FIPA-119630 format. One record per residue (C-alpha): x, y, z; residue in one letter. Coordinates in pm, 1 decimal, always signed. Layout:
<zavos>
<zavo><east>X</east><north>Y</north><up>Z</up><r>A</r></zavo>
...
</zavos>
This chain:
<zavos>
<zavo><east>+6838.3</east><north>-14216.6</north><up>-12377.0</up><r>X</r></zavo>
<zavo><east>+6688.6</east><north>-14278.4</north><up>-12719.5</up><r>X</r></zavo>
<zavo><east>+6470.5</east><north>-14083.8</north><up>-12960.6</up><r>X</r></zavo>
<zavo><east>+6102.9</east><north>-14174.8</north><up>-12940.3</up><r>X</r></zavo>
<zavo><east>+5875.8</east><north>-14197.2</north><up>-13244.5</up><r>X</r></zavo>
<zavo><east>+5498.0</east><north>-14167.9</north><up>-13251.6</up><r>X</r></zavo>
<zavo><east>+5289.3</east><north>-14253.9</north><up>-13556.8</up><r>X</r></zavo>
<zavo><east>+4990.5</east><north>-14035.9</north><up>-13632.4</up><r>X</r></zavo>
<zavo><east>+4737.2</east><north>-14012.5</north><up>-13912.5</up><r>X</r></zavo>
<zavo><east>+4773.5</east><north>-13702.3</north><up>-14127.1</up><r>X</r></zavo>
<zavo><east>+4429.9</east><north>-13572.0</north><up>-14032.7</up><r>X</r></zavo>
<zavo><east>+4546.4</east><north>-13552.0</north><up>-13671.3</up><r>X</r></zavo>
<zavo><east>+4825.4</east><north>-13307.2</north><up>-13755.3</up><r>X</r></zavo>
<zavo><east>+4629.1</east><north>-12999.2</north><up>-13643.0</up><r>X</r></zavo>
<zavo><east>+4611.8</east><north>-13154.2</north><up>-13295.1</up><r>X</r></zavo>
<zavo><east>+4985.4</east><north>-13116.0</north><up>-13249.6</up><r>X</r></zavo>
<zavo><east>+5076.2</east><north>-12828.3</north><up>-13479.9</up><r>X</r></zavo>
<zavo><east>+4822.0</east><north>-12568.4</north><up>-13371.2</up><r>X</r></zavo>
<zavo><east>+4984.7</east><north>-12503.2</north><up>-13036.6</up><r>X</r></zavo>
<zavo><east>+4651.3</east><north>-12514.0</north><up>-12854.7</up><r>X</r></zavo>
<zavo><east>+4745.7</east><north>-12597.6</north><up>-12497.9</up><r>X</r></zavo>
<zavo><east>+5108.3</east><north>-12627.9</north><up>-12607.4</up><r>X</r></zavo>
<zavo><east>+5095.9</east><north>-13005.7</north><up>-12567.5</up><r>X</r></zavo>
<zavo><east>+4991.5</east><north>-13305.5</north><up>-12771.5</up><r>X</r></zavo>
<zavo><east>+4728.9</east><north>-13534.3</north><up>-12616.0</up><r>X</r></zavo>
<zavo><east>+4634.3</east><north>-13824.5</north><up>-12842.1</up><r>X</r></zavo>
<zavo><east>+4320.6</east><north>-14025.1</north><up>-12766.2</up><r>X</r></zavo>
<zavo><east>+4525.6</east><north>-14309.8</north><up>-12614.5</up><r>X</r></zavo>
<zavo><east>+4636.1</east><north>-14082.6</north><up>-12331.6</up><r>X</r></zavo>
<zavo><east>+4275.0</east><north>-14057.5</north><up>-12214.9</up><r>X</r></zavo>
<zavo><east>+4171.6</east><north>-14415.3</north><up>-12291.9</up><r>X</r></zavo>
<zavo><east>+4486.5</east><north>-14602.6</north><up>-12185.6</up><r>X</r></zavo>
<zavo><east>+4678.2</east><north>-14353.6</north><up>-11974.8</up><r>X</r></zavo>
<zavo><east>+4980.2</east><north>-14325.6</north><up>-12203.6</up><r>X</r></zavo>
<zavo><east>+5102.7</east><north>-14235.3</north><up>-12552.5</up><r>X</r></zavo>
<zavo><east>+5221.8</east><north>-14528.6</north><up>-12764.6</up><r>X</r></zavo>
<zavo><east>+5569.1</east><north>-14473.1</north><up>-12908.8</up><r>X</r></zavo>
<zavo><east>+5837.0</east><north>-14677.6</north><up>-13085.0</up><r>X</r></zavo>
<zavo><east>+6211.2</east><north>-14676.9</north><up>-13115.2</up><r>X</r></zavo>
<zavo><east>+6358.9</east><north>-14614.8</north><up>-13459.6</up><r>X</r></zavo>
<zavo><east>+6403.6</east><north>-14980.7</north><up>-13547.2</up><r>X</r></zavo>
<zavo><east>+6034.8</east><north>-15059.0</north><up>-13478.9</up><r>X</r></zavo>
<zavo><east>+5871.8</east><north>-14769.8</north><up>-13666.7</up><r>X</r></zavo>
<zavo><east>+5821.6</east><north>-14956.9</north><up>-13995.3</up><r>X</r></zavo>
<zavo><east>+5679.1</east><north>-15267.6</north><up>-13822.0</up><r>X</r></zavo>
<zavo><east>+5444.1</east><north>-15056.5</north><up>-13609.2</up><r>X</r></zavo>
<zavo><east>+5325.5</east><north>-14871.4</north><up>-13919.1</up><r>X</r></zavo>
<zavo><east>+5262.2</east><north>-15197.2</north><up>-14105.5</up><r>X</r></zavo>
<zavo><east>+5065.3</east><north>-15335.0</north><up>-13810.8</up><r>X</r></zavo>
<zavo><east>+4853.2</east><north>-15030.1</north><up>-13724.0</up><r>X</r></zavo>
<zavo><east>+4856.4</east><north>-14813.5</north><up>-14039.6</up><r>X</r></zavo>
<zavo><east>+4849.8</east><north>-15067.4</north><up>-14326.0</up><r>X</r></zavo>
<zavo><east>+4798.1</east><north>-14896.6</north><up>-14660.2</up><r>X</r></zavo>
<zavo><east>+4839.7</east><north>-14548.8</north><up>-14510.9</up><r>X</r></zavo>
<zavo><east>+5122.5</east><north>-14297.0</north><up>-14513.6</up><r>X</r></zavo>
<zavo><east>+5120.7</east><north>-14178.1</north><up>-14153.5</up><r>X</r></zavo>
<zavo><east>+5329.4</east><north>-13901.0</north><up>-14011.3</up><r>X</r></zavo>
<zavo><east>+5611.5</east><north>-13991.7</north><up>-13775.6</up><r>X</r></zavo>
<zavo><east>+5674.1</east><north>-13754.9</north><up>-13487.3</up><r>X</r></zavo>
<zavo><east>+6030.8</east><north>-13760.3</north><up>-13359.0</up><r>X</r></zavo>
<zavo><east>+6020.7</east><north>-13687.1</north><up>-12985.3</up><r>X</r></zavo>
<zavo><east>+6314.9</east><north>-13570.4</north><up>-12776.3</up><r>X</r></zavo>
<zavo><east>+6278.4</east><north>-13756.6</north><up>-12445.3</up><r>X</r></zavo>
<zavo><east>+6490.6</east><north>-13494.9</north><up>-12266.6</up><r>X</r></zavo>
<zavo><east>+6205.3</east><north>-13247.4</north><up>-12317.1</up><r>X</r></zavo>
<zavo><east>+5940.1</east><north>-13466.1</north><up>-12155.2</up><r>X</r></zavo>
<zavo><east>+5825.9</east><north>-13417.4</north><up>-11798.6</up><r>X</r></zavo>
<zavo><east>+5613.1</east><north>-13734.7</north><up>-11802.4</up><r>X</r></zavo>
<zavo><east>+5772.4</east><north>-14068.5</north><up>-11721.5</up><r>X</r></zavo>
<zavo><east>+5859.3</east><north>-14306.3</north><up>-12004.9</up><r>X</r></zavo>
<zavo><east>+5826.2</east><north>-14679.3</north><up>-11943.5</up><r>X</r></zavo>
<zavo><east>+5905.8</east><north>-14965.8</north><up>-12177.5</up><r>X</r></zavo>
<zavo><east>+5646.5</east><north>-15235.5</north><up>-12238.6</up><r>X</r></zavo>
<zavo><east>+5758.6</east><north>-15574.4</north><up>-12369.3</up><r>X</r></zavo>
<zavo><east>+5597.3</east><north>-15670.4</north><up>-12701.7</up><r>X</r></zavo>
<zavo><east>+5662.5</east><north>-15939.8</north><up>-12964.9</up><r>X</r></zavo>
<zavo><east>+5834.7</east><north>-15665.4</north><up>-13169.8</up><r>X</r></zavo>
<zavo><east>+6063.8</east><north>-15571.2</north><up>-12882.4</up><r>X</r></zavo>
<zavo><east>+6037.8</east><north>-15305.4</north><up>-12612.6</up><r>X</r></zavo>
<zavo><east>+5798.1</east><north>-15019.6</north><up>-12686.9</up><r>X</r></zavo>
<zavo><east>+5817.3</east><north>-14693.0</north><up>-12495.0</up><r>X</r></zavo>
<zavo><east>+5501.3</east><north>-14549.7</north><up>-12341.8</up><r>X</r></zavo>
<zavo><east>+5487.9</east><north>-14182.8</north><up>-12241.6</up><r>X</r></zavo>
<zavo><east>+5265.4</east><north>-14148.3</north><up>-11934.3</up><r>X</r></zavo>
<zavo><east>+5150.7</east><north>-13792.2</north><up>-11990.0</up><r>X</r></zavo>
<zavo><east>+5100.5</east><north>-13527.5</north><up>-12258.6</up><r>X</r></zavo>
<zavo><east>+5383.8</east><north>-13449.4</north><up>-12496.9</up><r>X</r></zavo>
<zavo><east>+5491.7</east><north>-13083.5</north><up>-12491.8</up><r>X</r></zavo>
<zavo><east>+5501.4</east><north>-12941.4</north><up>-12844.2</up><r>X</r></zavo>
<zavo><east>+5863.9</east><north>-12840.3</north><up>-12793.8</up><r>X</r></zavo>
<zavo><east>+5948.8</east><north>-13211.2</north><up>-12752.2</up><r>X</r></zavo>
<zavo><east>+5825.3</east><north>-13281.2</north><up>-13107.9</up><r>X</r></zavo>
<zavo><east>+6145.5</east><north>-13193.3</north><up>-13288.7</up><r>X</r></zavo>
<zavo><east>+6067.8</east><north>-13330.6</north><up>-13633.3</up><r>X</r></zavo>
<zavo><east>+5773.4</east><north>-13455.4</north><up>-13837.7</up><r>X</r></zavo>
<zavo><east>+5851.9</east><north>-13713.4</north><up>-14105.8</up><r>X</r></zavo>
<zavo><east>+5631.5</east><north>-13878.1</north><up>-14367.3</up><r>X</r></zavo>
<zavo><east>+5651.2</east><north>-14254.0</north><up>-14347.4</up><r>X</r></zavo>
<zavo><east>+5618.1</east><north>-14299.2</north><up>-14723.0</up><r>X</r></zavo>
<zavo><east>+5941.2</east><north>-14106.4</north><up>-14766.4</up><r>X</r></zavo>
<zavo><east>+6097.7</east><north>-14330.6</north><up>-14503.8</up><r>X</r></zavo>
<zavo><east>+6009.1</east><north>-14641.4</north><up>-14704.4</up><r>X</r></zavo>
<zavo><east>+6182.6</east><north>-14493.4</north><up>-15008.3</up><r>X</r></zavo>
<zavo><east>+6483.7</east><north>-14374.6</north><up>-14806.3</up><r>X</r></zavo>
<zavo><east>+6527.7</east><north>-14586.1</north><up>-14490.6</up><r>X</r></zavo>
<zavo><east>+6788.3</east><north>-14348.8</north><up>-14351.0</up><r>X</r></zavo>
<zavo><east>+6535.3</east><north>-14062.7</north><up>-14338.2</up><r>X</r></zavo>
<zavo><east>+6514.3</east><north>-14132.3</north><up>-13966.1</up><r>X</r></zavo>
<zavo><east>+6870.6</east><north>-14065.2</north><up>-13870.0</up><r>X</r></zavo>
<zavo><east>+7046.4</east><north>-14096.2</north><up>-13542.1</up><r>X</r></zavo>
<zavo><east>+7180.5</east><north>-13777.8</north><up>-13391.9</up><r>X</r></zavo>
<zavo><east>+7476.6</east><north>-13759.0</north><up>-13157.3</up><r>X</r></zavo>
<zavo><east>+7404.7</east><north>-13773.7</north><up>-12788.7</up><r>X</r></zavo>
<zavo><east>+7070.4</east><north>-13948.2</north><up>-12785.5</up><r>X</r></zavo>
<zavo><east>+7126.2</east><north>-14312.6</north><up>-12872.7</up><r>X</r></zavo>
<zavo><east>+7458.5</east><north>-14394.3</north><up>-12707.6</up><r>X</r></zavo>
<zavo><east>+7354.6</east><north>-14735.3</north><up>-12577.5</up><r>X</r></zavo>
<zavo><east>+7117.8</east><north>-15008.9</north><up>-12685.0</up><r>X</r></zavo>
<zavo><east>+6816.9</east><north>-15092.6</north><up>-12475.5</up><r>X</r></zavo>
<zavo><east>+6862.8</east><north>-15428.4</north><up>-12307.2</up><r>X</r></zavo>
</zavos>
């Protein structure tokens, strides 16, 4: 099991920090049926592709706290996890600023017990 990361524009922060409904439901959940996420090693590439010139927030998501299924989709950048349901606010364990990540690449750190094996 691996940490999941979701990029979000700063103006969307109230949607996941207010606690309204106690779950985060980005627009993609309604339009595509899932929430786009990345693994740690793909966060910077995803940000460059979809948030060029911006400093998005990075939500670190604990997959053990999700009730929705997570499926990997193959992409040219490698497998990307999709969460097929809303994300409970208690699953959002950390909010990082991507600009800080660019200045300190280890800002997204691994924590014991969640990334014991690579995804094949």
